[in-house]
VEXDREN-2710 file (C-alpha; in Angstrom, 1 decimal):
% VEXDREN-2710
k/r/px/py/pz
1/MET/-11.1/11.5/-13.1
2/LEU/-12.7/13.2/-10.1
3/GLN/-15.5/10.7/-10.0
4/SER/-13.0/7.8/-10.2
5/LEU/-10.9/9.4/-7.5
6/ILE/-13.9/9.8/-5.2
7/ILE/-15.0/6.2/-5.7
8/VAL/-11.6/4.6/-5.3
9/GLY/-10.6/7.0/-2.5
10/CYS/-13.7/6.1/-0.5
11/VAL/-13.0/2.4/-0.8
12/TYR/-9.4/2.9/0.1
13/VAL/-10.2/5.0/3.2
14/ALA/-12.9/2.6/4.3
15/LEU/-10.4/-0.2/4.1
16/LEU/-7.8/1.6/6.2
17/ILE/-10.4/2.5/8.9
18/GLY/-11.8/-1.0/8.8
19/VAL/-8.4/-2.6/9.5
20/SER/-7.9/-0.1/12.3
21/VAL/-11.3/-0.9/14.0
22/TRP/-10.5/-4.6/13.7
23/GLN/-7.1/-4.1/15.4
24/ARG/-8.6/-1.8/18.1
25/ARG/-10.3/-4.9/19.6
26/ILE/-7.0/-6.6/19.9
27/ASN/-5.0/-3.8/21.5
28/GLU/-5.1/-4.2/25.3
29/ASP/-2.1/-2.3/26.6
30/SER/0.8/0.0/25.6
31/ARG/2.8/-2.9/24.2
32/ASP/0.0/-4.0/21.9
33/TYR/-0.8/-0.5/20.9
34/LEU/2.7/0.9/20.4
35/LEU/4.8/-2.2/19.6
36/ALA/2.2/-4.3/17.8
37/GLY/2.6/-7.0/20.4
38/GLY/6.4/-7.2/19.7
39/SER/6.1/-10.0/17.1
40/LEU/6.3/-9.2/13.4
41/ASN/6.7/-11.9/10.7
42/SER/8.9/-11.5/7.6
43/ILE/6.1/-10.8/5.1
44/LEU/4.4/-8.0/7.1
45/GLY/7.9/-6.8/8.1
46/LEU/8.8/-6.5/4.4
47/PHE/5.8/-4.4/3.4
48/THR/5.7/-2.2/6.4
49/PHE/9.5/-1.5/6.2
50/ALA/9.3/-0.8/2.5
51/ALA/6.2/1.3/2.7
52/THR/7.8/3.4/5.5
53/LEU/11.1/3.8/3.7
54/PHE/9.7/4.6/0.2
55/SER/7.4/7.6/0.5
56/THR/6.1/10.5/-1.5
57/PHE/9.6/11.7/-2.3
58/THR/10.1/8.4/-4.2
59/LEU/7.2/8.9/-6.6
60/LEU/7.2/12.7/-6.7
61/GLY/10.8/13.6/-5.8
62/MET/12.9/11.0/-7.6
63/PRO/11.5/11.5/-11.2
64/ASP/12.1/15.2/-11.0
65/LEU/15.6/14.7/-9.5
66/PHE/16.4/12.5/-12.5
67/ARG/14.8/14.9/-14.9
68/VAL/16.8/17.9/-13.6
69/ASN/20.1/16.4/-12.4
70/GLY/20.4/13.2/-14.5
71/VAL/21.4/9.5/-13.9
72/GLY/23.3/10.3/-10.6
73/ALA/19.8/10.1/-9.0
74/TRP/20.1/6.3/-9.4
75/HIS/23.4/6.3/-7.5
76/PHE/21.9/8.7/-4.9
77/LEU/19.1/6.3/-3.9
78/ALA/19.5/2.8/-5.4
79/VAL/23.1/2.2/-4.5
80/SER/22.6/3.7/-1.0
81/ASP/19.5/1.5/-0.4
82/MET/21.5/-1.6/-1.2
83/ALA/24.1/-0.6/1.4
84/LEU/21.2/0.0/3.8
85/ILE/20.1/-3.6/3.4
86/PHE/23.5/-4.9/4.3
87/GLY/23.5/-2.6/7.3
88/VAL/20.2/-4.0/8.5
89/ILE/21.5/-7.5/8.3
90/TRP/24.8/-6.8/10.1
91/VAL/24.0/-4.1/12.7
92/GLY/20.4/-5.3/13.1
93/TYR/21.5/-8.5/14.8
94/HIS/23.6/-6.7/17.4
95/PHE/20.9/-4.1/17.9
96/ARG/18.2/-6.7/18.6
97/ARG/20.6/-8.7/20.8
98/VAL/21.0/-5.7/23.2
99/ALA/17.7/-4.0/22.8
100/LEU/15.4/-6.9/23.4
101/ARG/17.1/-8.1/26.5
102/GLN/16.5/-4.8/28.3
103/GLY/13.0/-4.2/27.2
104/TYR/12.7/-2.0/24.1
105/TRP/10.2/0.8/24.0
106/GLY/12.0/3.3/21.7
107/MET/15.5/4.4/20.8
108/ALA/15.4/7.4/23.3
109/GLY/14.6/5.1/26.2
110/PHE/17.1/2.5/25.0
111/LEU/19.9/5.1/25.0
112/ASN/18.9/6.3/28.5
113/LEU/19.5/2.8/29.7
114/ARG/22.7/2.2/27.8
115/TYR/24.3/5.5/28.7
116/GLY/23.1/5.5/32.3
117/ASN/21.7/9.1/32.0
118/ARG/18.7/10.9/30.6
119/LEU/20.7/13.3/28.5
120/ALA/21.3/10.7/25.7
121/GLY/17.6/9.9/25.3
122/ALA/16.7/13.6/25.3
123/VAL/19.3/14.4/22.6
124/ALA/18.0/11.5/20.5
125/PHE/14.4/12.7/20.8
126/PHE/15.4/16.2/20.0
127/GLY/17.3/15.1/16.9
128/VAL/14.5/12.9/15.5
129/PHE/11.9/15.6/16.3
130/VAL/13.8/18.4/14.6
131/PHE/14.4/16.4/11.4
132/LEU/11.3/14.1/11.2
133/ILE/8.7/16.8/11.5
134/PRO/9.9/18.5/8.3
135/TYR/10.1/15.1/6.6
136/VAL/6.5/14.4/7.5
137/ALA/5.6/17.8/6.3
138/ILE/7.0/17.2/2.8
139/GLN/4.9/14.1/2.5
140/ILE/1.8/16.1/3.3
141/LYS/2.8/19.1/1.1
142/GLY/3.9/17.0/-1.9
143/VAL/0.6/15.2/-2.2
144/SER/-1.6/18.2/-1.3
145/ASP/0.0/20.5/-3.9
146/PHE/-0.2/17.7/-6.5
147/VAL/-3.8/16.9/-5.9
148/ALA/-4.7/20.6/-5.8
149/LEU/-3.0/21.1/-9.1
150/ALA/-4.9/18.1/-10.6
151/PHE/-8.3/19.5/-9.5
152/PRO/-7.8/23.3/-9.6
153/GLY/-10.5/25.2/-7.8
154/PHE/-12.0/22.1/-6.1
155/LEU/-10.4/22.5/-2.7
156/PRO/-7.5/24.7/-1.5
157/VAL/-4.1/23.1/-0.8
158/TRP/-4.6/23.5/3.0
159/ALA/-7.9/21.7/2.9
160/TRP/-6.3/18.7/1.2
161/SER/-3.5/18.8/3.8
162/VAL/-6.0/18.8/6.7
163/GLY/-8.0/15.9/5.2
164/LEU/-4.8/13.9/4.7
165/VAL/-3.7/14.4/8.3
166/ALA/-7.2/13.7/9.6
167/ILE/-7.4/10.3/7.9
168/MET/-3.9/9.5/9.1
169/LEU/-4.7/10.3/12.7
170/LEU/-8.1/8.6/12.6
171/TYR/-6.8/5.1/11.7
172/SER/-3.5/5.3/13.6
173/GLU/-5.1/6.5/16.8
174/LEU/-7.8/3.8/16.5
175/GLY/-5.7/0.7/15.8
176/GLY/-2.1/1.6/16.9
177/LEU/1.0/0.2/15.3
178/LYS/-0.5/-3.1/14.2
179/ALA/-3.1/-1.3/12.2
180/ILE/-0.4/0.9/10.6
181/ILE/1.6/-2.2/9.7
182/TYR/-1.4/-3.9/8.0
183/ASN/-2.3/-0.7/6.2
184/ASP/1.4/-0.4/5.1
185/ALA/1.1/-3.7/3.4
186/ILE/-1.9/-2.4/1.4
187/GLN/-0.2/0.9/0.6
188/GLY/3.1/-0.7/-0.4
189/LEU/1.4/-2.9/-3.0
190/ILE/-0.6/0.0/-4.4
191/LEU/2.5/2.1/-4.7
192/LEU/4.4/-0.6/-6.5
193/VAL/1.7/-1.5/-9.0
194/VAL/0.9/2.2/-9.8
195/ILE/4.5/3.3/-10.3
196/TRP/5.2/0.4/-12.7
197/ILE/2.2/1.1/-14.8
198/VAL/3.0/4.7/-15.1
199/GLY/6.7/4.0/-15.6
200/LEU/6.1/1.6/-18.5
201/SER/3.6/4.0/-20.0
202/CYS/6.1/6.9/-19.9
203/LEU/8.9/4.6/-21.3
204/GLY/6.7/3.5/-24.2
205/GLN/5.9/7.1/-25.1
206/VAL/9.6/7.9/-25.6
207/GLY/10.1/4.8/-27.8
208/GLY/11.7/2.6/-25.2
209/LEU/14.8/2.8/-23.0
210/GLU/17.4/2.8/-25.7
211/ALA/15.7/5.3/-27.9
212/GLY/15.0/7.5/-25.0
213/TYR/18.6/7.6/-23.9
214/ALA/19.7/8.3/-27.5
215/THR/17.3/11.3/-27.7
216/LEU/18.6/12.5/-24.3
217/GLU/22.2/12.2/-25.3
218/ALA/21.6/14.3/-28.4
219/ARG/19.8/17.0/-26.4
220/GLU/21.4/17.1/-23.0
221/PRO/24.4/14.7/-22.6
222/ALA/25.3/16.1/-19.2
223/LEU/22.2/14.3/-17.8
224/LEU/23.8/11.0/-18.6
225/SER/26.8/11.5/-16.4
226/VAL/27.7/12.7/-12.9
227/PRO/27.8/15.2/-11.4
228/GLY/25.1/16.2/-13.8
229/PRO/24.3/19.5/-15.5
230/ASN/23.8/21.3/-12.2
231/GLY/26.8/19.8/-10.5
232/LEU/24.7/18.3/-7.7
233/PHE/26.0/14.7/-7.6
234/THR/29.5/15.4/-6.4
235/PRO/31.5/12.6/-4.7
236/GLN/30.9/14.2/-1.3
237/PHE/27.2/14.5/-2.0
238/LEU/26.9/10.9/-3.0
239/ILE/29.1/9.6/-0.1
240/GLY/27.2/11.7/2.4
241/SER/23.9/10.6/1.0
242/ALA/24.9/6.9/1.1
243/VAL/26.1/7.2/4.7
244/ALA/22.9/9.1/5.7
245/ILE/20.6/6.5/4.1
246/LEU/22.7/3.6/5.5
247/MET/22.0/5.0/9.0
248/ILE/18.2/5.2/8.6
249/PRO/17.3/1.9/10.2
250/PHE/18.9/3.0/13.4
251/THR/18.6/6.8/13.5
252/GLN/15.0/7.1/12.4
253/PRO/12.7/5.5/15.0
254/GLN/9.8/4.6/12.6
255/VAL/12.3/2.1/11.0
256/SER/14.3/1.0/14.1
257/ILE/11.1/0.0/15.9
258/ARG/10.3/-2.4/13.1
259/LEU/13.6/-4.1/13.5
260/ALA/13.1/-4.4/17.2
261/ILE/9.7/-6.1/16.9
262/MET/10.6/-8.7/14.2
263/GLU/9.7/-12.1/15.7
264/THR/13.1/-13.7/15.1
265/ASP/16.5/-12.8/13.6
266/ARG/15.8/-15.1/10.7
267/ALA/12.6/-13.1/10.0
268/MET/14.6/-9.9/10.0
269/TYR/17.1/-11.3/7.5
270/ARG/14.4/-12.4/5.1
271/MET/12.7/-9.0/5.5
272/ALA/15.9/-7.2/4.7
273/VAL/16.5/-9.2/1.5
274/GLY/12.9/-8.6/0.5
275/VAL/13.2/-4.9/1.0
276/GLY/16.3/-4.9/-1.2
277/VAL/14.3/-6.4/-4.1
278/PHE/11.4/-4.0/-3.4
279/ALA/13.9/-1.1/-3.5
280/ILE/15.0/-1.9/-7.0
281/LEU/11.5/-2.6/-8.2
282/VAL/10.2/0.7/-6.8
283/ILE/13.1/3.0/-7.9
284/LEU/13.6/1.7/-11.4
285/PRO/10.3/3.0/-12.9
286/THR/11.0/6.5/-11.4
287/ALA/14.0/6.6/-13.8
288/PHE/11.6/5.9/-16.7
289/ILE/9.4/8.8/-15.6
290/GLY/12.4/11.1/-15.1
291/LEU/13.7/10.1/-18.6
292/TYR/10.2/10.9/-20.0
293/GLY/10.3/14.3/-18.3
294/SER/13.8/15.1/-19.5
295/ILE/12.7/14.7/-23.1
296/ARG/9.1/16.0/-23.1
297/TYR/9.1/18.6/-20.3
298/PRO/12.6/19.8/-19.6
299/ASP/11.6/23.4/-18.8
300/LEU/8.6/23.0/-16.6
301/THR/8.5/23.4/-12.8
302/ALA/8.6/20.2/-10.7
303/PHE/4.9/20.0/-10.0
304/GLU/3.9/21.1/-13.6
305/PHE/6.0/18.2/-15.0
306/LEU/4.6/15.7/-12.5
307/HIS/1.1/16.8/-13.1
308/ARG/1.5/16.3/-16.8
309/ALA/3.5/13.0/-16.6
310/LEU/1.3/11.4/-13.9
311/VAL/-2.1/12.8/-14.6
312/VAL/-2.7/14.7/-17.9
313/ASP/-0.8/12.2/-20.1
314/GLN/-2.4/9.1/-18.5
315/PRO/-5.9/7.7/-18.9
316/SER/-8.3/9.2/-16.4
317/THR/-8.9/6.0/-14.4
318/LEU/-5.1/5.3/-14.2
319/ALA/-4.6/9.0/-13.1
320/ALA/-7.1/8.4/-10.3
321/PHE/-5.1/5.4/-9.1
322/VAL/-1.9/7.4/-9.4
323/LEU/-3.4/9.9/-7.0
324/ILE/-4.4/7.1/-4.6
325/GLY/-0.9/5.7/-4.9
326/LEU/0.5/9.1/-3.9
327/LEU/-1.9/9.3/-0.9
328/ALA/-0.8/5.8/0.1
329/ALA/2.9/6.7/-0.2
330/ALA/2.4/9.9/1.9
331/ILE/0.2/8.2/4.6
332/SER/2.4/5.1/4.9
333/THR/5.4/7.2/5.8
334/ALA/3.9/10.1/7.6
335/ASP/1.7/8.0/10.0
336/SER/4.7/5.8/10.9
337/GLN/6.9/8.8/11.6
338/ILE/4.3/10.6/13.7
339/PHE/3.5/7.4/15.6
340/ALA/7.2/6.7/16.1
341/LEU/7.6/10.1/17.7
342/GLY/4.8/9.2/20.1
343/THR/6.6/5.9/20.9
344/GLU/9.8/7.8/21.5
345/LEU/8.0/10.1/23.9
346/ARG/6.6/7.1/25.7
347/SER/10.0/5.5/26.1
348/LEU/11.2/8.6/28.0
349/MET/8.4/8.4/30.6
350/ASN/8.8/6.6/33.9
351/SER/5.5/5.6/35.4
352/ASP/3.7/2.4/36.4
353/ASP/0.3/3.8/35.3
354/ASP/0.2/2.3/31.8
355/ARG/-3.2/3.8/30.9
356/ALA/-2.1/7.3/31.8
357/MET/1.1/7.0/29.8
358/LEU/-0.8/5.7/26.8
359/ARG/-3.2/8.6/27.0
360/LEU/-0.3/11.1/27.1
361/THR/1.3/9.3/24.1
362/LYS/-1.9/9.6/22.1
363/VAL/-2.1/13.3/22.9
364/GLY/1.6/13.6/21.8
365/ILE/0.9/11.9/18.5
366/VAL/-1.9/14.5/17.8
367/VAL/0.4/17.4/18.7
368/PHE/3.2/16.1/16.4
369/ALA/0.7/15.7/13.5
370/LEU/-0.5/19.3/13.9
371/LEU/3.1/20.6/14.0
372/ALA/3.8/18.7/10.8
373/LEU/0.6/20.0/9.2
374/SER/1.7/23.6/10.1
375/PHE/5.2/23.1/8.7
376/SER/3.8/21.6/5.5
377/LEU/2.1/25.0/4.6
378/ILE/5.5/26.7/4.4
379/ALA/7.7/23.8/3.1
380/GLY/9.4/24.0/-0.4
381/ASP/8.9/21.8/-3.4
382/GLN/12.3/20.1/-3.6
383/LEU/11.0/16.9/-2.0
384/ALA/14.0/14.6/-2.7
385/LEU/16.5/17.1/-1.4
386/LEU/14.4/17.9/1.7
387/ALA/14.2/14.2/2.4
388/ARG/18.0/13.9/2.0
389/THR/18.4/16.7/4.5
390/SER/16.3/14.8/7.0
391/PHE/18.4/11.7/6.4
392/ALA/21.6/13.6/7.0
393/GLY/20.3/15.3/10.1
394/THR/19.2/12.1/11.8
395/ALA/22.5/10.4/10.7
396/LEU/24.3/12.6/13.2
397/LEU/22.8/10.5/15.9
398/ALA/24.5/7.4/14.5
399/PRO/27.8/7.5/16.5
400/MET/25.8/7.9/19.8
401/ILE/23.4/5.1/18.9
402/PHE/26.2/2.7/17.7
403/THR/28.1/3.4/20.9
404/GLY/25.0/2.4/22.8
405/ILE/24.7/-0.8/20.7
406/PHE/28.3/-2.0/20.5
407/ALA/30.1/-0.5/23.5
408/ARG/29.8/-1.2/27.2
409/ARG/27.1/0.4/29.1
410/GLY/28.0/4.0/30.0
411/ALA/30.9/4.2/27.6
412/GLY/29.5/7.4/26.0
413/GLY/28.9/9.1/29.3
414/THR/27.6/12.6/28.9
415/LEU/30.3/13.8/26.6
416/LEU/29.0/12.1/23.4
417/PRO/25.4/13.2/23.9
418/VAL/26.6/16.8/24.4
419/ALA/28.8/16.6/21.3
420/THR/25.9/15.2/19.3
421/LEU/23.6/18.0/20.4
422/LEU/26.2/20.6/19.3
423/ALA/26.6/18.8/16.0
424/ILE/22.9/18.9/15.4
425/LEU/22.8/22.6/16.2
426/LEU/25.8/23.3/13.9
427/PHE/24.1/21.4/11.0
428/LEU/20.9/23.4/11.6
429/PHE/22.9/26.7/11.5
430/SER/24.4/25.6/8.1
431/LEU/21.0/24.9/6.7
432/LEU/19.8/28.3/7.8
433/GLY/22.9/30.0/6.3
434/PHE/24.5/31.1/9.5
435/ILE/27.7/29.1/8.7
436/PRO/29.0/27.8/5.4
437/GLU/27.7/24.6/3.9
438/ALA/31.3/23.4/3.6
439/LEU/34.3/23.8/5.9
440/ALA/37.9/22.8/5.1
441/GLY/36.7/21.4/1.8
442/LEU/34.2/19.1/3.3
443/ARG/30.4/19.3/3.5
444/VAL/29.3/20.2/7.1
445/ASP/27.2/17.1/7.5
446/LEU/30.2/14.8/6.6
447/LEU/32.6/16.8/8.7
448/LEU/30.3/16.6/11.8
449/LEU/29.7/12.9/11.3
450/LEU/33.4/12.2/11.0
451/GLY/34.1/14.2/14.2
452/LEU/31.4/12.4/16.1
453/GLY/32.5/9.0/14.8
454/LEU/36.1/9.7/15.9
455/LEU/34.9/10.8/19.4
456/ALA/32.7/7.7/19.8
457/ALA/35.6/5.4/18.8
458/VAL/38.0/7.1/21.3
459/LEU/35.4/6.9/24.1
460/ALA/34.6/3.3/23.3
461/VAL/38.4/2.3/23.5
462/PHE/39.3/4.3/26.6
463/ARG/36.2/3.6/28.6
464/GLY/36.2/-0.1/28.0
465/GLY/34.3/-0.6/24.7
466/GLY/34.1/-3.7/22.7
467/ALA/31.8/-6.5/23.7
468/GLN/28.5/-5.6/25.4
469/ASP/28.3/-5.8/29.2
470/LYS/27.2/-9.1/30.6
471/SER/24.2/-7.6/32.3
472/SER/22.7/-6.6/29.0
473/LEU/23.0/-10.2/27.7
474/GLU/21.7/-12.1/30.6
END
């Protein structure tokens, strides 16, 4: 398997870098480098959106979430992702209508213009930085731990992590966003093919879907209902998760920037429908793998189960492609997130020296990648739940962002950004155990989001919300 991995891996990395070198010749200024020229068709949009959205936690986190907590894992992600697609179609139109007419560089810069102050953009940047760096880290950690387990003694975990980040930085720094988008198309296809081959293989080994569920019902019937044997999938957890995932296209910059650069609204609608189909196709086989693990390996740790299900129990050549699929999933999300943080940083800068700003942005991207690498060395192994925490954290930015999209310019003032910053800090305190995870019978993340939403609605009404100001539409 190691020989197969080296051969396939070298071809894969050469392809990524080749695309980046090709795109480097096209990039002429910041708009080409950071925004891919601002024109993305529906096919490329579909694959880059999907590859960015469905990451390592899909292939590594979701099967284990199903194995340990049961069928509620499907409600957690699949139902939420369907809601996300409707959100893209509805809110995406209004977002593009406002953002494109004032010149979009990033969500932080967009909010500065819509609020008429620099505090809104600074809070948005702080929020995505605090919650995206750990999200990038779990992509790196998940794959590095898994590959190190597959090849014990070959390289330490930290060396796999460094190699992954080096590859990611090399091709993203060379070719910019357009190179990332083309590489996302490659990575998305690899992930989809690999996960279906493994999923069907696992399903066949338990005698098919009906036989597998019959076996599971006899052994652990709690896995076939919510909230599951561990009580994870409570109504509040599922509602909070659905809301957090629904907000991703607008609260996580690696996704919102892809909406902004779609060439037309029609292309965006087609892309959204395609992503909905892709979501079902990529999530369904993770349930097959989780079912397999519930029956065959109910007592193993997460990585031990995944190592057996994805590597040991598969033919060696297929196992090598699984590892490449994992690398593709990790890179396609991590590079987009790190690059988006760089773009957000650029959107906060005010300078006419485009080359100097681009140089600073590239330095920022390297710094963000190194921070994510450092955090990956201490991150835990609950990938799906860590990803959910990232979604919930960035979702707290939604009321401030939606006020910027739907209300008149300046409606949020400084009050909403300050309240959003306080909410982010309170959520962080709850994660660190300084305050309870639930207050007044509600999860802290839901309570904070409800409070911010109410404040945003009040400000929009009393400060002249409703239709966008004419200047933003001229």
